[in-house]
C-alpha positions, -999 to 999 in steps of 0.1 A, spaced: 261 -65 -167 246 -58 -202 209 -54 -211 188 -81 -194 154 -75 -211 168 -74 -246 135 -77 -265 117 -50 -244 119 -14 -256 112 16 -235 74 17 -230 58 48 -246 24 63 -244 5 56 -276 -31 63 -266 -63 43 -262 -65 32 -298 -31 15 -298 -30 -23 -301 7 -24 -292 10 -47 -261 42 -29 -251 27 6 -250 7 26 -225 -29 33 -236 -38 57 -207 -7 64 -187 7 97 -201 32 107 -175 32 144 -182 -5 149 -188 -19 174 -164 -48 163 -142 -62 188 -117 -31 210 -118 -4 183 -115 12 159 -140 -1 123 -139 33 110 -127 31 132 -96 -4 120 -87 7 84 -94 41 79 -78 43 43 -90 67 19 -72 82 -15 -81 79 -41 -53 113 -57 -51 99 -90 -36 73 -98 -63 91 -84 -93 127 -96 -87 123 -125 -63 90 -143 -67 90 -172 -92 54 -183 -90 59 -211 -65 29 -220 -44 21 -248 -19 13 -271 -48 43 -266 -70 77 -250 -76 82 -217 -95 77 -213 -132 95 -180 -138 133 -176 -140 144 -148 -118 181 -157 -118 189 -129 -142 220 -148 -154 235 -154 -119 235 -182 -93 206 -178 -70 214 -173 -34 247 -154 -40 257 -118 -38 262 -119 -76 225 -127 -79 217 -99 -55 235 -75 -78 219 -90 -109 185 -83 -93 195 -47 -88 205 -45 -125 173 -61 -136 152 -39 -113 167 -6 -125 164 -16 -161 128 -25 -157 120 8 -139 138 27 -166 120 10 -194 86 15 -177 93 50 -165 88 40 -129 106 63 -105 103 45 -71 109 11 -56 102 -6 -22 119 -35 -5 121 -58 25 157 -63 38 159 -100 28 146 -92 -7 179 -75 -13 203 -101 -2 203 -138 9 199 -140 46 231 -153 62 236 -175 93 243 -145 115 227 -111 115 261 -94 114 269 -112 81 234 -103 67 240 -67 77 274 -67 59 257 -80 28 231 -53 31 258 -26 33 274 -40 2 242 -42 -19 229 -8 -8 262 8 -18 255 -7 -53 219 4 -52 229 39 -42 252 41 -72 223 32 -95 200 57 -78 226 85 -82 231 76 -119 193 73 -127 174 95 -103 153 66 -91 140 69 -55 131 47 -26 94 50 -16 97 30 15 117 2 32 108 -25 57 121 -56 74 108 -91 67 97 -102 102 76 -132 91 95 -156 68 122 -168 92 110 -197 113 120 -178 145 90 -156 138 65 -184 140 48 -166 169 54 -131 155 81 -105 160 68 -78 183 42 -103 195 66 -132 201 68 -150 234 106 -151 231 127 -121 243 156 -133 222 135 -133 191 121 -99 200 157 -86 201 165 -102 167 134 -84 153 146 -51 168 180 -56 152 164 -62 118 142 -31 122 173 -10 132 192 -21 101 162 -17 78 158 19 91 196 25 86 194 15 49 161 33 43 177 65 55 209 57 35 188 54 3 167 85 11 134 67 17 105 88 30 85 58 44 91 28 67 64 1 69 53 -23 96 33 -52 82 24 -76 110 25 -107 90 25 -129 121 16 -103 147 -15 -121 159 -26 -154 172 -41 -188 163 -58 -194 196 -64 -174 227 -58 -205 248 -20 -198 247 -21 -160 241 -17 -130 264 -32 -105 240 -27 -74 261 10 -83 267 15 -88 229 -1 -56 219 20 -37 245 52 -53 232 43 -45 195 38 -9 206 71 -9 225 89 -20 193 73 6 172 81 34 197 117 23 198 117 24 160 103 59 159 129 71 185 158 55 166 146 66 132 143 102 142 177 100 159 194 91 126 175 117 105 145 98 92 119 126 87 94 106 67 63 86 77 61 53 95 32 31 82 11 3 94 -2 -19 66 -35 -35 78 -44 -71 70 -69 -92 89 -56 -128 84 -31 -150 65 -6 -161 75 -19 -157 111 -56 -166 117 -63 -133 135 -39 -104 130 -39 -74 153 -38 -49 124 -71 -63 111 -82 -32 92 -78 6 90 -100 12 120 -83 -13 142 -48 0 132 -59 36 139 -73 27 173 -41 9 182 -20 39 171 -41 63 191 -42 40 222 -4 39 223 3 75 213 19 66 179 -6 85 157 17 115 153 44 95 136 24 68 118 0 67 89 -15 37 71 -4 19 39 -36 6 25 -36 -25 2 -66 -33 -20 -64 -70 -15 -61 -67 23 -92 -45 23 -113 -72 7 -99 -99 30 -112 -78 59 -147 -77 44 -144 -41 33 -141 -23 0 -108 -7 -10 -126 27 -10 -138 21 26 -103 16 40 -90 46 21 -119 68 34 -114 56 70 -77 65 68 -83 98 52 -109 111 77 -84 105 105 -57 122 86 -38 90 83 -39 81 46 -2 76 39 5 52 10 -11 25 -11 -3 -10 -23 -19 -11 -57 -32 -46 -65 -65 -65 -64 -76 -99 -51 -98 -126 -66 -131 -124 -47 -138 -161 -54 -106 -170 -34 -101 -164 3 -65 -155 3 -41 -127 -8 -36 -133 -45 -20 -99 -53 -31 -96 -89 -20 -66 -110 -50 -44 -109 -74 -42 -139 -107 -32 -123 -112 4 -134 -141 9 -111 -119 1 -81 -91 23 -94 -114 52 -100 -129 51 -65 -94 48 -51 -81 78 -69 -114 96 -60 -105 92 -23 -69 102 -29 -78 133 -48 -104 143 -22 -79 138 6 -54 161 -11 -30 134 -25 -4 113 -8 23 134 9 52 110 11 35 79 -2 28 65 -36 12 35 -54 34 5 -49 26 -25 -71 25 -52 -45 14 -74 -74 27 -105 -92 21 -122 -124 -1 -153 -124 19 -185 -123 13 -194 -160 25 -159 -170 61 -166 -165 81 -148 -192 99 -115 -190 74 -100 -213 46 -110 -189 63 -89 -162 61 -58 -184 25 -66 -195 16 -67 -158 31 -33 -150 15 -18 -181 -19 -32 -171 -15 -18 -136 -2 16 -146 -29 20 -173 -56 10 -149 -47 36 -123 -41 62 -149 -76 57 -163 -89 56 -127 -72 90 -121 -87 105 -152 -122 93 -143 -119 103 -106 -110 138 -116 -139 138 -140 -163 127 -112 -150 155 -90 -153 181 -118 -188 168 -127 -198 177 -91 -231 159 -90 -220 134 -64 -205 160 -41 -236 182 -44 -259 153 -36 -240 144 -5 -240 180 6 -277 183 1 -284 150 19 -272 164 52 -286 199 47 -310 195 76 -280 201 99 -273 235 83 -300 254 101 -325 252 129 -323 224 154 -298 206 131 -273 235 133 -277 236 171 -268 199 172 -236 204 151 -225 234 172 -231 216 205 -256 242 216 -284 218 226 -290 189 250 -311 157 252 -339 175 271 -343 201 243 -341 175 216 -368 154 233 -390 185 236 -385 193 199 -394 157 190 -426 158 210 -437 190 193 -428 175 159 -450 145 164 -435 121 138 -407 130 114 -410 124 77 -389 97 61 -354 109 54 -346 119 19 -339 91 -6 -303 79 -7 -306 75 -45 -278 49 -47 -289 37 -81 -289 72 -95 -254 79 -81 -241 47 -96 -255 57 -129 -235 89 -127 -203 68 -123 -212 47 -153 -219 78 -174 -186 94 -164 -167 62 -170 -183 52 -203 -202 83 -216 
């Protein structure tokens, strides 16, 4: 197939003063930040589903964007056309990674055997493209939520037959992830939850989800998968209450079932806000448990109570995200996957590129400013000083485990009444962020 995006050149870095809509203003791939090129800090990834499949359809109307790429939708010719379009888009944007669900790649057939044959065919074609271009797979996954059989979940289903079908999809998705050299495999529990406890055995469902994940780990390791498994937390939608509610719930689940040595978390900004948390909170919780694995880079609309998956433009959010990533030492096998889609009225091919340019520039600027915050040092120094009472005296004994309740009570009685703790100075710290971002 010839060039698909004929009016789109390769996107170049032109700097902040550029007014060219098809140029990067902040993403300079080879610029060194804290000892590494920007492109290594920001392993950007194209989400196959939004970029090459989603047309902007919603419950109130059909799609507005043409994602046929010159082929008949629902055919293997169309599946190959999506591959061509995806690799051309990645090449023109300088994106090195992509992510997929199994049924993003091919139309699902009437039988799993036929679907698997189609996946073999399309992944052969993708592998050829990868070998020719150097593009890489960030992570793969199976869609265990769209098919009507998953109305009650996949691992959490009440049907043993459906459970087996889910296991078959996971097996094949792992096969093709390994075939394409992916270093991550994601479980997103889109329908792993419940609508009412009146018909739900919660303990049984949690046990069964864990059994499926353990089988996936065993099988993945047996075929040479040496990357990370991920859980992607989300509190609700499409299921009212999902078991992987937030980072803390997902980590507790993994530790409860002994899965924490193989699993990390894939944190999405929009899912964090749906859980009532900040993006930074979910990243910090993951990082302090050594389980920050990868990121879905998007943002939601705080006025709407669902997963809107905007391309990110909030530089504050991106800065605090990259602050957490840098403080955690970076992402080992993960990256920043644009699980993001154009708004429904933004339906042209040019709009696709504008969305990626926006997202890549936003996180590039966030990386620059996060590094500046760390190098500035005032926030780190303030936090260190805030807890300094635990560096000596009774505080040091508490930290070292060299005291007990009786001694602490005696100390408190002699003290009388403690002074108020030192000021948190939130407004001062927020002013530092503003000065670094805009000074």
